[in-house]
N, C-alpha and C positions, 0 to 999 in steps of 0.2 A: 504494500500500500504506500502511496506517495504522501509524504508529510509536507504538503504544500504550505501549511500554516507557518512552519519554521522558515521556509524559503521567503515568504512574504515578510515575516518578522525581520529577517536579515536585510531585505531590501529597505524596510522602513528605518533601519539604522543609518542608512545612507541618505535617504530622502523619504518623507512620508508619501506613501503610494495610495491614491484614491481607490476605493473599493472596485469600481468598474475596471480600472487598469490592472489591479491585482488579479481580478477574475480572468481577464484576458490573458495575462501572463501564465496563470496556473493552467489554463486550457491547453497550453503547449508543452507542459512538463512531461518528461519521460523518465523512467527509472533505469539505471544502469548499475550492474553489480560486477565487481572485479576482484580477482584474487591477488595476493601479494605478488609484486613484480610484474603484473600484467600491464602492458603498455597500451594506451588507447589513443595516443597521438604521437606521430613520429615525424622527423624532419622530411620535408618534401610533400607531406600530405596537407590538404586544406582542412583546417578545423571547421567543424560544422555546428558546434553548439557552445553555449556558455554553460558552466557547471556549478552546482551547489553541492557541497559535501555534506551529505546526510549523516554518514558514519564512516570512520576510517581515516586514513592518512594518504596524502598524495604528494608526489615528488615531481619537480621539473628538473630536467638535465639537458646538457648539450654534449656533443661528441668531443672527447678529449683525444690526446695522442694515443693513449693506450686503453682508456676506459671512459665511460660517461662521467661527466663532472656535474655534481648536483648544484643547482642554482636557487632552488627554493623548496620549501615544504609548506603544506597547508593541512588543516585539520577540520573536524566537524564544525559546521557553521560558516565556513569560508566559501567565497565565490572564486571561481577560476575563469578568467577570460583568456583563452589561449591566444598566443601570439598569432597575428594574422586573421583573427576572426572578423573584425569589423571592416577591414580593408580587403578581405578575401584574398590574402596572400598565403603561399605555402608556409607552414610552420618551420622553424629552425630548431625546435626543441622536442624532446621526448617528454611526455607526461604519462606517469604510471602510478598505479596503486602501490603503497608501501605496505599497508596492513592487509591481512586476509579479510575477506568479507567487507571490502570497501563499497559503500553505496553512494552513488552520485545521482542527483537529479539533473537532467540536461534540458536546456531550453534551446531548441534548434534555431539557427540563424534565420532560416526561412520564416519561422514563427515570429521572431523578433522584428523582422522587416514588416510583417503584417500588422503587428502591434504598433510600430512606429507610424505607419500610415494612418491607422485609426485613432491613435492617441498621441498627438504631437508633444504633449507634456512628458511623454516617456523619454524623449531625447535627453532632457536634463538628467534623468535618472541614469541613463547609460553613460553619459559623459562623466558623471560623478563616479560611477563604478570603474571606468577606465582610469580616472585620476587616482583612485585608490590603488589600482594595479601599478601605476607609475610610482606612487609613494613606496610601495613594497620593493620595487626595483632600486629605488634610491637608498633604501635601508640596506639592501644587499651590497650595493656599491660601497656604502660607508663601512660595512663589516669587513669587506676585503681590503680596504685601505688602511686598516689597523695593522701596523707592521709586525708586531710580535704575536705569535700563535697563542701564547697564554692570555694576552689581552683580547684577542678575538674570541677565545673560549669564554672569558669573563663577560664580554659584551653579549654573547649568545645566551649565557646563563641568566643574565639580567633581563634580556628582552624577549627571548623565545625559549624559556625553560622547558616547554612541552617537547621540544626536539630532544633535549637530553634525557627526558623521561620515557619517550615513546619510540624513538627512531633507532634502528640498528647502528652500532658504532661506526661501522665501515662507511655508511652513508653520511654520517655527521662529519667524519674525517674529510670526505670529499667536499662537503659544504664549507668547511673551514679552510680548505685548501692546504691540508697537512697530510702526512702519511698516517696510516693506521696505527703504527707504532707510536708516533708523536701524540696522536689523539689519546691513545691508551694511557700514556704517561701524564698528559694534562688532566685526564679524567680522574686519575688516581691521586692527583696533587703532587706528582713527582717533577723534578727538573727534567727538561728535555734537551 
């Protein structure tokens, strides 16, 4: 069953959504379930939906020299606007479930277009959602500009502690741009 009320509540945190608009948006929601490590967007593919995380954890990553490099994590209650969705460009990132039994609600781009045609006030909502995505990217850039690994770890601990509690360590190491061994030492409070 789709928990559309939680999705609308999340949208209302960004901008109060009139009842008619929320009903129109809910009409397009679809449910998607993924297992751990299951990728649902890959580079070169055109993203077709905006996503709301009903349960589980999701990871964004890009191709590195030897393995994928984690660029972000999101959890229950977060919205994902895949790169290239609104300008209909191919994605340059992987988006995959981290946790088993991850459930996402998807709002297809084609439905978003219909809603925008019928409800011009929806444009502001989607602009604000994109602005939130930009703010998240700026946070990530700030994290990576911290020169010392122990300071990046401390910053992460302060601002995104859910990652340290719920994400496998090898993925956190990738996110912090450190080796698995360095992350292990940081996590144990040892010198690295």
